[in-house]
N, C-alpha and C positions, 0 to 999 in steps of 0.2 A: 136314362135309366129309370126304372120304375122301383119304387120302394114298396115292399110287402109289409103291411102292419100285422104284427102278431097279435092274438087275442091277449088281453091282460090276463095274469095268472089269477087263479082263483084266490079269493080272500078267505082265510079260515075264520070262521065264526063259530061260536059255541051254540049248541041248541039251547033254546030258551030255558028248558029245565035245568041244565047244568050252570047257565049263567045265574039264574035265580038261586040255586044252591049256593054257589060261591058268594053271591051278595048276602044271602042269610047267614052264612057263616061269618062273614066279616061284620055284619051288623050285630049278631050275637056276641061276637068277641069284643066289639067296642062296648057294647052293654054290659058285658062281664068286667071289663076294665074300669068303666065308670062306677059299677056297683062296688067292686072290691076297693076302689080308691076312696069311694064315699064311706064305706065301712071303717077303713083304716083311719080317715079322717074323724069320724064320729067316736070311734071305740079306741081309746088310748090302750095300746098293749100293756102299759104299766098298771093300768087299773082294771084290767079285766077284758072280757071279750073271749070269742072262740077262735084261737089261732093254732095252727099245727105246730107241734113241737120239732125242733131241729134234730134230724136223725143223728148227726155226728155228735152233737152236743149231749144227746140223750144216751147213746150207745157207747161212745168212746170218751165223753167228757171233754171233747175238743171243740174250739170254735171253728166253724167253717168260714169261707169269705163272706157269706151272706148273713151270718148271725148278727142279730140286732137290726137287720134291715127294715123290719116292720116298725120298730120304734123309731129309727131314723126317718122312715117315710112319714110317720105321723108328725114327728116334730117338723119336717121339711113342709109338710102341708099346712102347718100352722105357722110358718114363717120362721121358725126357729133353726136358722141354718147352722150355726155353731153347734147346737146340741145334736143336730142331725148328723154332723160329721164326727162328733164325739162318739156317737153310737156305731157308727161303721164309716171309716174313711173311704171305702170303696163304693159307697152308695151313689155318688154322682156317675161313676163309670157304669155300675149296674143299671140305674135308671136310664141313662143315655142309650145304652145297648138295647134295652127293652123298647124304648121310645122310637129308635131309628128302624128296628126290625118290624115293629107292629105297624108304624106309620108307613113303610114302604109296602107292606102287605095290604094295607087298607086304602091305598091310593084309588083303586077302582071305584070306591064309594063316591069319589069326588070327580069321576069322569077321566081319571089318568090311568094309564097301565100301571100294572104292579111292577115294582123294580126288584131286581136282585141286588143285593148289597155286596159289592166286591171289595173285600178287605185284603190289603197287601200282607203278604206272608210275614214280613218283618214286624208289622203291627201286631199280628196274632201272637208271634212269639213273644214280643214285648210285653203284651197284656198277660199272657200266661206266666212269664217270669215274675211280673209284678204281683199277680194274684197269689202265686205259690209262695213268694217271699213274705207277703202280707199275712198269709194264713200260718206259715211257720212262725213268724215273728210274733204274731199276737197270741200264740199259745206258749211262748218262752216265759219263764220267770224273770222279772224285771221289766216287762213291757205290758204291765197291768192296764195302762191307759189305752191299749189297743184291744184288750179283751172285751167280750160282751159284758153286759150288765147283770146277766143271769147267773 
């Protein structure tokens, strides 16, 4: 019996211009993250700097889940973990989410394929419930320790 060898299927490759665009976008994003992190490290939000105002705090007078995130990030970058958590208890969750998403997208810069992060539905629901509960609680009277400093 004779075996017939089939040709290998074509390998999908990106044209050089598209591959370069994707690489440039990743490098620019990485540079943007580095510049923003450096700015937050150098410019304490408590002492000045140009930072955006929180729309929900400005318009509704309510703290959103990310309120005081910049102050917390500044404290975390300076090694003041307790102070960072005092500013925003959800900061570790927020920063971990950003790090995982950005890190997965930037893998091609290091010769690895980009990955899609698959999060189980139960985890998404749990995170959603925690974020909503935190947001409601930090805006209730008697929970001033969860409110933002502004």
